[in-house]
C-alpha positions in Angstrom: 59.3 195.2 58.9 59.6 194.8 62.9 61.0 198.2 64.5 64.3 197.3 66.4 63.8 197.1 70.0 65.0 200.3 71.9 66.8 200.1 75.1 67.0 202.7 77.8 70.2 204.7 78.0 71.7 203.3 81.0 71.0 199.6 79.8 72.7 200.6 76.5 75.7 202.0 78.6 75.8 198.8 80.7 75.8 196.6 77.6 78.8 198.8 76.2 80.7 198.5 79.4 80.3 194.6 79.3 81.2 194.4 75.7 84.5 196.5 76.4 85.1 194.2 79.4 84.9 191.1 77.2 87.2 192.6 74.7 89.8 193.5 77.3 89.6 190.0 78.7 89.9 188.3 75.5 93.1 190.6 74.7 94.6 189.8 78.1 94.2 186.1 77.5 95.7 186.4 74.1 98.8 188.3 75.5 99.1 185.8 78.3 99.0 182.7 75.7 101.7 184.5 73.6 103.9 185.3 76.5 103.7 181.7 77.8 104.5 180.4 74.3 107.3 182.6 73.9 108.6 181.4 77.4 108.2 177.9 76.4 109.9 178.4 73.2 113.0 180.0 75.0 113.1 177.3 77.5 112.9 174.7 74.6 115.9 176.3 73.0 117.9 176.3 76.2 117.1 172.7 76.9 118.0 172.0 73.3 121.5 173.7 73.8 122.0 172.0 77.2 121.2 168.5 75.8 123.5 169.1 72.6 126.3 170.4 75.1 125.8 167.2 77.3 125.6 165.0 74.3 128.9 166.4 72.9 130.6 166.0 76.3 129.4 162.6 76.5 130.5 161.7 73.0 134.0 163.2 73.9 134.2 161.0 77.0 133.4 158.0 75.1 135.9 158.7 72.5 138.5 159.1 75.0 137.5 155.8 76.8 137.7 153.7 73.4 140.9 155.4 72.8 142.3 154.4 76.1 140.8 150.9 75.7 142.6 150.6 72.2 145.7 151.9 73.8 145.5 149.3 76.5 144.9 146.4 73.9 147.8 147.4 71.8 150.0 147.6 75.0 148.7 144.2 76.1 149.2 142.8 72.5 152.8 144.2 72.4 153.7 142.9 75.8 152.3 139.3 74.8 154.2 139.5 71.5 157.4 140.3 73.3 157.0 137.6 75.8 156.3 135.2 72.9 159.4 136.3 71.0 161.7 136.3 74.1 161.1 132.7 74.9 162.6 133.0 78.3 162.6 135.5 81.2 166.1 136.6 80.6 165.6 137.3 76.8 162.3 139.2 77.8 164.2 141.3 80.3 166.8 142.2 77.7 164.1 143.1 75.2 162.4 145.3 77.7 165.7 146.9 78.6 166.5 147.5 74.8 162.9 149.0 74.3 163.4 151.2 77.2 166.8 152.5 75.9 165.2 153.0 72.5 162.3 155.0 74.1 164.5 157.3 76.1 166.7 157.8 72.9 163.6 158.7 71.0 162.2 161.0 73.7 165.5 162.9 73.8 165.6 163.3 70.2 162.1 164.6 70.3 162.8 167.0 72.9 165.8 168.3 70.9 163.6 168.5 67.7 160.8 170.2 69.6 163.3 172.8 71.1 164.9 173.4 67.8 161.3 173.8 66.3 160.3 176.1 69.1 163.4 178.2 68.9 163.0 178.4 65.2 159.3 179.6 65.5 160.3 182.1 68.0 162.9 183.6 65.7 160.4 183.7 62.8 157.7 185.3 64.8 160.5 188.0 66.0 161.5 188.6 62.4 158.0 188.7 61.4 157.4 191.4 64.0 160.4 193.4 63.0 159.3 193.3 59.5 155.9 194.4 60.5 157.5 197.6 62.0 158.5 198.7 58.5 156.5 201.9 57.7 155.5 200.4 54.3 153.2 197.9 56.2 151.6 200.4 58.4 148.7 200.7 55.5 148.2 197.1 56.0 148.0 197.3 59.7 145.6 200.4 59.5 143.4 198.3 57.3 143.5 195.3 59.6 142.6 197.7 62.4 139.8 199.1 60.5 138.1 195.8 59.8 138.3 194.7 63.5 137.9 198.2 65.0 134.7 196.7 66.9 136.6 194.0 68.4 139.7 196.1 69.3 137.4 198.7 71.0 135.7 196.1 73.0 139.1 194.6 74.1 140.4 197.9 75.1 137.4 199.0 77.0 137.3 195.6 78.9 141.0 195.9 79.6 140.8 199.3 80.8 137.9 198.8 83.2 139.4 195.7 84.8 142.9 197.6 85.1 141.4 200.5 87.0 139.5 198.3 89.3 142.7 196.2 89.6 144.6 199.2 90.9 141.7 200.8 93.0 141.1 197.3 94.8 144.9 196.9 95.5 145.2 200.4 97.0 142.1 199.7 99.0 143.5 196.6 100.4 146.9 198.0 100.8 145.6 201.0 102.6 143.5 199.0 105.1 146.6 196.9 105.9 148.6 200.1 106.7 145.7 201.5 108.9 145.4 198.2 110.8 149.1 198.4 111.6 148.9 201.7 112.7 146.1 201.1 114.9 147.8 198.1 116.5 150.7 200.4 117.2 148.5 202.8 119.1 147.9 199.9 121.8 151.7 200.1 122.6 151.5 203.9 122.4 153.8 203.9 119.2 153.7 207.1 117.4 153.8 206.8 113.6 153.1 208.8 110.4 151.0 207.1 107.6 152.3 207.5 104.1 150.8 206.3 100.9 153.6 203.5 100.6 154.6 202.6 104.1 154.1 203.4 107.7 157.1 205.4 109.4 157.4 204.4 113.0 158.7 207.2 115.3 160.0 204.5 117.7 163.4 203.9 119.2 165.1 200.3 118.5 165.0 199.5 122.1 161.3 200.2 122.5 160.5 197.3 120.2 159.6 194.1 121.9 158.1 190.7 120.9 154.2 191.3 121.5 154.4 194.5 119.7 156.5 193.3 116.7 154.1 190.3 116.3 150.9 192.2 116.5 151.9 195.1 114.4 153.6 193.1 111.4 150.8 190.4 111.5 147.8 192.3 111.9 147.8 193.9 108.5 148.0 190.7 106.5 145.6 189.0 108.7 142.9 191.7 108.3 143.5 191.8 104.5 143.0 188.0 104.2 139.7 188.4 106.4 138.7 191.2 104.0 139.4 189.1 101.1 137.0 186.6 102.5 134.3 189.1 103.0 134.6 190.5 99.4 134.6 186.9 98.0 131.2 186.4 99.9 129.9 189.5 98.5 130.9 188.7 94.9 129.1 185.4 95.2 126.1 187.2 96.1 126.4 189.8 93.2 128.2 187.6 90.3 124.9 187.3 88.3 124.5 191.0 88.1 125.5 193.2 85.1 127.5 195.9 87.0 131.2 196.3 87.3 131.4 196.5 91.2 131.5 192.8 91.4 134.9 192.9 89.4 136.1 195.2 92.1 135.0 192.7 94.8 136.7 189.8 92.7 140.1 191.8 92.3 139.6 192.9 96.2 139.2 189.1 97.1 142.3 188.2 95.2 144.4 191.0 96.6 143.1 190.3 100.1 144.2 186.4 100.0 147.5 187.4 98.2 148.2 190.1 100.8 148.0 187.3 103.6 149.6 184.2 101.8 151.9 186.3 99.6 153.3 188.0 102.7 153.5 184.7 104.4 155.5 183.3 101.5 157.7 186.4 101.1 158.2 186.9 104.8 159.2 183.3 105.2 161.8 183.6 102.6 163.3 187.1 103.1 162.3 188.0 106.7 160.5 191.3 106.0 156.9 192.3 106.8 155.2 189.4 108.3 158.6 187.6 108.5 159.4 189.7 111.5 156.4 188.4 113.4 157.6 184.8 112.3 161.1 185.6 113.6 160.0 187.0 117.0 157.7 183.9 117.2 160.8 181.7 117.1 159.7 179.5 114.1 162.3 177.1 112.9 163.4 177.1 109.3 161.6 173.9 108.6 158.3 175.4 109.8 158.9 178.5 107.5 159.5 176.2 104.6 156.2 174.4 105.4 154.5 177.8 105.7 155.9 178.7 102.1 154.5 175.3 100.6 151.2 176.0 102.1 151.2 179.5 100.8 152.1 178.4 97.3 149.3 175.7 97.5 146.8 178.2 98.6 147.6 180.7 95.9 147.2 177.9 93.3 143.9 176.7 94.8 142.7 180.4 94.8 143.4 180.7 91.1 141.6 177.3 90.5 138.4 178.4 92.4 138.5 182.0 90.8 138.7 180.8 87.2 134.9 180.4 86.7 134.2 183.6 88.6 136.5 185.5 85.9 134.5 183.8 83.3 131.2 184.6 84.7 132.2 188.3 85.1 131.7 188.4 81.2 128.0 188.8 81.8 128.8 192.6 82.2 129.5 192.7 78.4 128.1 189.6 76.7 125.0 187.7 76.8 127.0 184.5 76.2 130.8 183.5 76.2 131.7 180.9 73.6 134.6 178.7 74.1 136.6 180.4 71.3 136.2 183.9 73.0 137.5 182.7 76.5 141.0 183.3 75.7 140.8 186.8 74.4 138.4 187.8 77.2 140.9 186.4 79.9 143.7 188.4 78.2 141.4 191.6 78.5 139.8 190.9 81.9 142.9 189.1 83.7 146.4 189.2 82.0 146.6 192.7 80.7 145.1 194.2 83.8 147.5 192.3 86.0 150.5 193.5 83.8 149.4 197.0 83.2 148.0 197.4 86.8 151.3 196.2 88.5 152.9 199.0 86.3 150.5 201.5 87.3 150.7 200.6 91.1 154.5 201.1 90.8 154.0 204.6 89.1 151.6 205.5 92.0 154.2 204.4 94.5 157.1 206.2 92.6 159.6 207.2 93.7 159.1 205.2 97.1 158.8 201.9 95.6 159.4 199.0 98.0 160.7 195.8 96.9 159.0 193.8 99.5 155.4 195.2 98.5 156.1 194.9 94.8 157.3 191.2 95.4 154.2 190.5 97.3 152.1 191.9 94.4 153.8 189.8 91.7 153.4 186.7 93.8 149.9 186.9 92.5 151.1 185.6 89.1 150.9 182.2 90.7 147.3 182.8 90.9 146.9 184.2 87.4 148.6 181.4 86.0 146.3 178.8 87.7 143.4 180.8 86.4 144.4 180.6 82.9 145.2 176.9 83.0 141.8 176.1 84.9 139.7 178.1 82.4 140.7 175.8 79.7 138.3 173.2 81.1 135.2 175.1 81.4 132.7 175.1 78.6 130.8 177.9 76.8 128.7 179.9 79.3 125.2 181.4 78.5 123.8 184.3 80.5 120.6 186.5 79.9 119.3 186.9 76.2 119.5 190.8 76.3 122.8 192.4 74.9 124.8 195.1 76.6 126.6 197.7 74.7 130.3 197.7 75.4 131.6 201.2 75.8 133.5 203.2 78.4 131.6 203.8 81.7 132.4 207.3 82.8 130.6 206.7 86.1 133.2 204.0 86.7 136.5 205.5 85.3 136.2 209.0 87.0 135.6 207.9 90.6 138.2 205.4 90.3 140.9 207.9 88.8 139.7 210.4 91.6 140.4 207.8 94.3 143.8 206.9 92.9 144.7 210.6 92.8 143.5 211.3 96.2 145.2 208.6 97.6 148.7 209.6 96.1 148.5 213.1 96.8 146.6 213.2 100.1 148.9 210.6 101.6 152.0 211.9 100.2 151.7 214.5 103.0 151.6 211.9 105.6 148.8 211.6 108.4 150.5 211.5 112.0 149.1 209.0 114.7 149.6 208.8 118.3 
């Protein structure tokens, strides 16, 4: 039997190192192939979902197109039949007039029937709600809450975060507007005291004149609008992130735009705030009406363009947002924060609640309504695959509450200027 060839120790170490390097390269190639295969599978799934969504959309469009074509054909056949039956132009006009009268009568009867049905449904819902307050039904309500505890907890957490950011962004924009007015007053050597709800001017009535009024009462809304533009740009840069700071920027952008267009609308009607600057600029009533119409249109457009942004903000909680989930999410992210946040702002301003400022804030309802209507036309949204747990974020809640408390109690003393 031939003896096995013996190699020197350095050569054996060299052969061992080459073998290990070969094994490492093989494993690296294997891992790379697996990663590429997983990536390709993920892209294939996304393409399949996208193609299915496009196919569904195209099928719906084709269905609507066919339906419109059928309706047109039916209308064309109906008119042709009327022409044939009338026999003359006079008889045709009589038939069309009679048909229009029957159509008006039918629509009126249908409106009455729908109104009766709506009132009956509201009454039934009210009675059902009152019966639900029966203590005997509490076990059933508790059972329902226990079965849907996870969804209820998610709803409450999302609404809590959005409400706090709504209040914080409003107070931030409101504070910047007050500070801007105070700084504008310093250019005219006006003394003032900055409080949490307004600026108290230590100025005699005869010391006010046109330039000072226009600059002081218009600078705050204008700077707030510019700040809203800046925050909207920052939100566009951060909207794909998972943090909640982008929601603060989104609410801040809405408050900034609303501080300008809402003040323009309210001031044009009631002659308060920005309305003083308009009065001292000698704008006519017709021009004020035009300003009001422009403000309403701007608030509506702002809501239309913000609808997708509110839906995209769901990536802080979900990996995807189905069509059926969009309604409940907007309730938690938009409607509840607007209602509860407005009440919380009123509590912060209590007892010095100014009707003008609260009216400007509630004018944002126009934007909220347009967001709700526009969001119905958006499809399901898909974000990153990883899932994020939904829970109270203490690092967000505590700083926001501290900011609100400091704003209320520090500015309650008043900061003198000039």
